[in-house]
N, C-alpha and C positions, 0 to 999 in steps of 0.2 A: 417420543421428544414432544415438550410441550412449546411450541414454536411461538405462541401468543406471549408467553411468559418470558422468552427468550428475547422477543422484541421489546417488551417493557424494559428488559436489563439493556439492551442496548441505547434505547431512548433516553435513560437515565444516564448513561456513562459515556455515550457517544462510541463505543467500540463494544465488542463482545467477543468472548473467545469460547470456543466449544472443542474440545479435546474428542480425539477418536472419532471425528465425523467422517472420516474417509476411510476406506479399505487399505490395508497394509499392501496388497499387492498391486493397486492401482498406484500408489504414491511410489514403489519402488521402480515401475513402469515409466513414469512420468520423471523422477529423478535421474534415471539414466539416459531419457532423450535429453534434458536440459545439460547433462555433463559432457554429452556427446557434441552436442551444438557448440558449446562454448570452449571446450579444450582447456587447456592449461593457462594460458596467458592470453585472452581475448584483448582486442583493441577498444578503448572507449568510443562510444558513438557520440558523445555531447563536445561541444567546443570547448577550447581551454578555458575561456571566459567564464562558462556556464560551471566548470569543475572546480575553478578556483573561487568564483563568488558564492556559489551554491554550496560548497563545502559538501557536496553530494557525489561521492564515486559510484556509480551503477551503470550497468549495461543493459538496455532493455531488449526484449526479442519477443516477435509476436509470431508464436508459433502455429495459429490458425490460418494466418496470411500466406503461410507456407504449405499448408495442407497437411499439417501433421494432426490428424484426425483423432489421435489418443487423446488429445487436450480437450476434444468434443465432449468426453464421456463425462468429465465435472459438470459442465453446463447442463447437461441433459438429466444429472441427478433430480429426481423428484424433490428429495428432501431439501437440497438448496433453494431450489424454486419455490417451496413452500415457505421457508424461513425468510426468502428475500420478499416474498407476498407479504408477509406477516409484518414485516418493517417497513415496507415502502408502499403498500397498497396494491390492489388488483392491476394498475395500469404503471407498469413499471417496464423500463426496457434495459436489455443486455447490450453492453458497449462492446467490449473487446476483452480478450485474453493476453496478459502482459507478463512476462517473466522480467523480475528485475534481480540482475547478477551483480555479487559484488566479490571482487577477486581477494584471497587471503592478504591481508596486511592493509586493508584500505580503511578509509575513513568511516564509511558508512552513510548516514544521511543527517543533514542537519535538521534544527526544528523547521518544520514548515506546514501550511496547509495546502492541501491539494487543488483548490480552487477557492475564488475569492467568496469571502463571507457575507457580503453584502446583502445578498437576497436569501433569506434563511431557508426557502423552500426549492431553492435551486443549488444542487450539489449532487456530487458522486459517491456512491458507496464502493469502497473498496471491499471485495470478498477474497481474502488472501489464503491460498491453498500452500501448507507446508510439508514436503515430502521428506523433510529431516529434522532431526531435533536442533532446537537454537536454544543455548544457554550460556553460562558464563565461561565455560571452555572454549565453546566456538564463536563467542562473541555476535555480535550483529543483532542482539536483542531490540525490540521494539519498544520504545519509550511514549507513554502518552500522557496528557494531562485529563482526567476524567472531568466530565462536563464543560469543556473547553468548547464543545462544537455549539454552546449556547452564549459564549463569551464573545463573539465579535472575531475581529482582526487581531492574528497572532501579533503580540507587541514587539515592537523593534528591540534589537539588542544583541548580546553575544549569540552568534549560531549554535554552539555548543553548551552554553551553560545550563545548569540544573534548574528546573523550575518548580515552585511551590506545589505540592500535591503530585508530583510526577509519579507515574507507576511503571515498573519494569515488566513487559510481557515476556513470557519463555516459551513459546508454542513447541510442540514436539509433532514428530512424524504423524501426519493424520489429522492435525489440528485445522481447524478453520477460525481465523479471524477477520471479524467484520469491523470496518473503520469508517465512521463519517467522514466526509471529505472536508468539514470545517474543524475537526478536531485536530488538536495541536499535537504533533509527534515528531519524532526523530528516530534514527537508527545506530545504534552503537557502533564504534569499530569494529571490524573483523579480525579476529584473532586467531582463528583456527583456520580450518579449510574454507572453501568458497561457500558463501552465504546466498540464498535466492530464495524467492518465494514467488508464486504464481497468482497474479492479481485478475480475478474476473470482474471487471468493473460493471456496474449497473448505475442508473438514474431513476429518480421517480418521474412520472408522466409529466410532462410541459418543460423538462429541463433540457436546455442546448445540447447539442450532441458534443460540443468542444468546451465543455464545461472546464475540463483540465487544461486547458492550453493555457492558462495564467495561473502560476503556482506563486504562494505568497510565503517568502521567506523572511526572517526577521532583519535581513539588510536589504532587501529588495523584492519586487515582484518581476517574474521571468516570463516572457512569452516564447513559448516552444516553438509555434509555428513559423516565427521571425527570427527564432534564436538571438533575443535580444531583452536588455534589462528596461523595462517600460516604466518603474518607478524605483528610485533609490530611498530607501528608508533608513533615517539617521535618529539615534537617540537623542 
């Protein structure tokens, strides 16, 4: 695998998809652990204000915090570390592993940037692991605007409206999707069964550990640590 060429593709588009990056057996094992943790109808973890304003119906889980060592096997893979080094350089930092779970029939995630884009060299890297197929039947596809990681702040507007140049990603079981934290992206409504991915976030050297504390939506900026809207955004 040509990691340097993959890094070039990432920096051009602001995202990267590599199918069949992970072994099928490992995907089955992690998929089962996620399903067992959440069950059929898990409760939302965010406040009602956040769910209503962000148009984002997801439930986070941090499995490594609870001692689920099976998830360590992803972060220990040499190939993932080498690809991350090719993108971020030798001095990069692993943050945490977070499962983002959406129940069937939920709205997905509205347009957002994971972190403030004012400093181009301060950002998070989403390294998303998919343990099952995501397609038109399941719903929950990720939509991105290629090159938007270089275009500054996500413009205010309709949280769900289509954007010029958007691309719909359809990762499958074993896929790795890497997404720049400044890239404009959303997740379509979940029409089939439960939809989830596991995010092994990383940052380049010198980036604050709380870089993702404030998220940029088209109608607001939201601070997760204080559970509050810190900026109203109006067209």
